[in-house]
C-alpha positions in Angstrom: 87.6 -30.9 44.9 87.7 -32.3 48.5 88.1 -29.2 50.8 87.9 -30.0 54.5 88.2 -26.4 56.3 87.6 -27.7 60.0 88.6 -31.0 61.4 85.7 -31.6 64.2 86.6 -32.7 67.7 83.1 -34.7 68.7 83.7 -33.7 72.3 84.1 -29.8 71.4 81.6 -27.3 70.5 82.8 -24.8 68.2 82.0 -21.1 68.8 80.7 -19.0 65.8 80.1 -15.3 66.0 77.3 -14.7 63.7 77.4 -10.8 62.7 74.0 -10.3 61.1 70.7 -8.5 61.8 68.0 -9.8 64.3 64.6 -9.7 62.5 61.4 -10.0 64.9 59.2 -11.4 62.2 59.9 -13.1 59.1 62.4 -15.8 59.8 65.8 -15.0 58.6 69.4 -13.6 59.7 70.0 -14.4 63.2 66.7 -16.1 63.5 67.8 -18.4 61.2 71.7 -18.8 62.1 71.1 -19.5 65.8 68.8 -22.2 65.5 70.4 -23.9 62.5 74.1 -23.5 63.6 72.9 -24.8 67.0 71.3 -28.0 65.7 74.8 -28.5 64.1 76.2 -28.6 67.4 78.0 -24.9 67.5 77.9 -22.6 69.9 76.6 -19.0 68.2 77.5 -15.8 69.6 75.3 -13.2 67.8 76.6 -9.7 67.0 73.5 -7.8 66.1 74.2 -5.6 63.1 70.7 -3.9 62.9 67.3 -4.8 64.5 64.3 -5.0 62.6 60.6 -5.2 63.4 60.3 -7.2 60.1 62.2 -8.1 57.2 62.5 -5.6 54.2 60.1 -7.2 52.0 57.2 -6.1 54.2 55.9 -2.8 53.5 56.2 -1.6 56.9 59.1 -2.2 58.9 61.4 -0.5 61.5 65.3 -0.6 61.6 67.5 0.5 64.3 71.3 0.7 63.2 73.5 -0.9 66.0 76.8 0.3 64.8 77.3 2.9 67.8 77.1 -0.1 70.5 79.3 -2.6 68.4 82.8 -1.4 69.6 81.8 -1.8 73.2 80.1 -5.0 72.5 83.5 -6.4 71.2 85.5 -4.6 74.2 83.8 -6.6 76.7 84.3 -9.7 74.8 88.0 -9.2 74.4 88.0 -8.6 78.3 86.2 -11.9 78.9 88.5 -13.7 76.9 86.0 -14.7 74.1 87.5 -17.5 71.9 86.2 -18.1 68.4 86.4 -21.0 65.8 84.5 -18.8 63.0 83.2 -15.3 62.3 80.2 -15.9 59.9 79.1 -12.4 58.4 75.8 -11.6 56.6 73.5 -8.4 56.6 75.3 -5.1 57.7 73.5 -1.9 58.8 76.1 0.4 57.6 79.6 0.6 55.8 81.3 1.0 59.3 80.4 -2.3 60.6 83.0 -3.9 58.1 85.5 -2.9 60.4 83.8 -4.9 63.4 84.1 -7.8 61.2 87.9 -7.2 60.4 88.3 -6.5 64.2 87.3 -9.8 64.9 89.4 -11.2 62.1 92.4 -9.6 63.9 91.5 -10.7 67.4 90.7 -14.4 66.2 93.2 -15.1 63.4 92.7 -18.8 63.7 89.0 -18.3 63.2 87.3 -19.0 59.8 85.9 -16.3 57.8 82.6 -17.1 56.5 81.2 -14.6 54.4 77.7 -14.4 53.2 77.8 -11.0 51.3 74.2 -10.2 51.9 73.3 -7.3 49.5 70.4 -8.2 47.3 68.7 -10.3 44.9 67.1 -10.6 41.5 69.3 -7.8 40.1 68.5 -5.3 42.8 70.0 -4.1 46.0 67.8 -4.5 49.1 66.1 -1.5 50.2 68.3 -0.5 52.9 71.4 -1.2 51.2 73.7 1.9 49.4 76.6 1.7 47.0 78.9 3.0 49.7 77.9 0.0 51.8 78.4 -2.7 48.9 81.6 -1.3 48.4 82.6 -1.7 51.9 81.3 -5.2 51.8 83.6 -6.2 49.0 86.5 -5.7 51.5 85.3 -8.8 53.2 85.9 -11.1 49.9 89.6 -10.6 50.4 91.0 -13.6 52.5 87.4 -15.2 53.1 87.7 -18.9 53.8 84.1 -19.2 52.0 82.5 -16.6 50.1 78.7 -17.3 49.5 77.1 -15.0 47.2 73.8 -15.1 45.0 74.2 -14.1 41.4 73.3 -10.6 42.1 75.6 -10.3 45.0 78.5 -11.7 42.8 77.8 -9.2 39.9 78.0 -6.3 42.5 81.0 -7.6 44.0 83.1 -8.0 40.8 81.5 -4.9 39.1 80.0 -7.0 36.3 76.6 -6.8 34.8 74.1 -8.7 36.2 73.1 -11.4 33.6 70.3 -13.1 35.1 70.0 -16.7 36.6 70.5 -18.6 33.3 74.4 -18.4 32.8 76.1 -20.5 30.4 79.2 -22.6 31.8 81.5 -20.4 30.2 79.7 -17.2 32.1 79.8 -19.2 35.4 83.3 -19.8 35.2 84.2 -16.2 34.5 82.1 -15.3 37.6 83.7 -17.9 39.7 87.2 -16.6 38.5 86.4 -13.0 39.2 85.4 -13.8 42.6 88.6 -15.8 43.6 90.6 -12.8 42.0 89.1 -10.8 44.8 91.1 -13.0 47.3 88.3 -15.7 48.2 90.0 -19.0 49.1 86.8 -20.7 48.5 83.5 -19.7 46.7 80.0 -20.9 46.7 78.0 -19.4 43.7 74.2 -19.8 44.4 70.9 -20.0 42.1 71.9 -20.6 38.4 68.4 -21.6 36.9 68.2 -23.1 33.4 64.6 -23.3 33.3 64.5 -27.2 33.6 63.2 -27.5 37.1 66.5 -27.7 38.9 68.8 -25.0 40.6 72.4 -25.4 40.5 75.1 -24.1 42.9 79.0 -24.3 42.0 81.8 -24.8 44.5 85.5 -23.6 43.5 88.5 -23.1 45.4 91.5 -20.9 44.7 93.9 -23.8 45.1 92.3 -26.1 42.6 91.0 -23.4 40.2 87.7 -23.0 38.4 88.5 -26.0 36.4 88.0 -28.2 39.3 84.7 -26.6 40.2 81.8 -29.1 41.7 78.3 -28.4 40.2 75.6 -29.4 42.7 72.0 -29.9 41.5 68.8 -29.5 43.4 65.0 -29.8 42.2 63.7 -26.3 42.1 60.2 -26.0 43.9 57.5 -24.0 42.1 57.2 -21.1 44.5 59.3 -18.6 46.7 59.9 -18.2 50.3 61.9 -15.5 52.0 65.1 -16.4 54.0 66.2 -19.1 52.0 69.7 -17.5 51.5 70.2 -17.3 55.2 69.0 -20.7 55.8 71.2 -22.1 53.2 74.5 -20.3 54.4 73.9 -21.3 58.1 73.4 -24.9 57.2 76.4 -25.1 54.9 78.6 -23.4 57.8 77.1 -25.9 60.2 78.2 -28.7 57.6 81.7 -27.4 57.4 81.7 -27.1 61.3 80.8 -30.7 61.6 83.9 -31.7 59.6 82.3 -32.3 56.0 84.2 -31.2 53.0 82.9 -27.6 51.3 80.9 -29.5 48.3 79.5 -31.9 50.9 78.3 -29.3 52.9 76.8 -27.3 50.2 75.1 -30.2 49.1 73.7 -30.5 52.5 72.7 -27.2 52.8 70.9 -27.1 49.5 68.7 -30.1 50.4 68.1 -28.7 53.8 66.7 -25.5 52.3 64.5 -27.6 49.9 63.1 -29.7 52.5 62.4 -26.7 54.4 60.7 -25.1 51.8 58.2 -27.9 51.3 57.6 -27.8 55.0 56.9 -23.9 54.7 54.2 -24.4 52.1 51.8 -25.7 54.5 52.3 -22.8 56.9 50.0 -19.2 56.7 51.4 -16.4 54.6 54.4 -18.6 53.8 55.7 -16.5 51.1 56.5 -13.6 53.2 56.8 -15.1 56.7 60.0 -16.8 56.0 61.4 -20.3 55.4 60.2 -22.8 58.1 63.1 -24.9 58.9 62.0 -26.2 62.5 61.0 -29.6 61.6 64.0 -30.2 59.2 66.7 -29.3 62.0 67.2 -33.0 62.8 68.9 -33.2 59.6 71.8 -31.2 61.0 71.6 -32.7 64.4 72.6 -36.0 62.8 76.1 -34.7 61.8 77.2 -34.6 65.3 75.2 -37.4 66.9 
């Protein structure tokens, strides 16, 4: 499988609308997407879906839903003639925000549709999510150039039982096929763990089929950090917009997150504070030297 989704012109800086929440404390979402994509040579245009004081794993946080402001926000973009090369969607604050993303698709038909269906992890939906919001999120799978779910999100999207992280090859194939059947053009399925000290991600495309899937294996570190999924998705998109093929971008993203986690371990309150990727941004900047 060798899928190049974007042919990079080295003198041109691609514009990516990042439709995600903004979190004040605990690095994730836009506070990951903006610096990571910028390091990869992209112009990041944030579309904030919610404003959080801290991410939702903290016992105390505030959330402000931005749904009511987004139509006017995009009206202003339209009047200014903003052009986009990609639409990257992540955490949503309300079901109605799916229509905001679909509006961007309609107004920018040539833009790549890059969907990280942020809904949950470890078999559980996130605290601010409802079944209605998850159902609405599923509409973004159809036509996605890249769909990047973890195993929890894949089970929600496909309406199948969450089976944990230790999936057999046959179960991986079935889940990849179910995701492609939703209408995604390419799928990156994250987080398969056989308990052997390694994490596996899989890449499959509708054109080549599940039989041509690519398995990417990375060292599993013996601790967790918040925000690794957002860092992975942002780095993957940065790789794609730098002209890497999809497996190459997914491999880059996996190693970027691993290296950032090693840096994170040296920071105070690292498990809750969020993945500290700052010292690893040069890996992405090297893509566009």
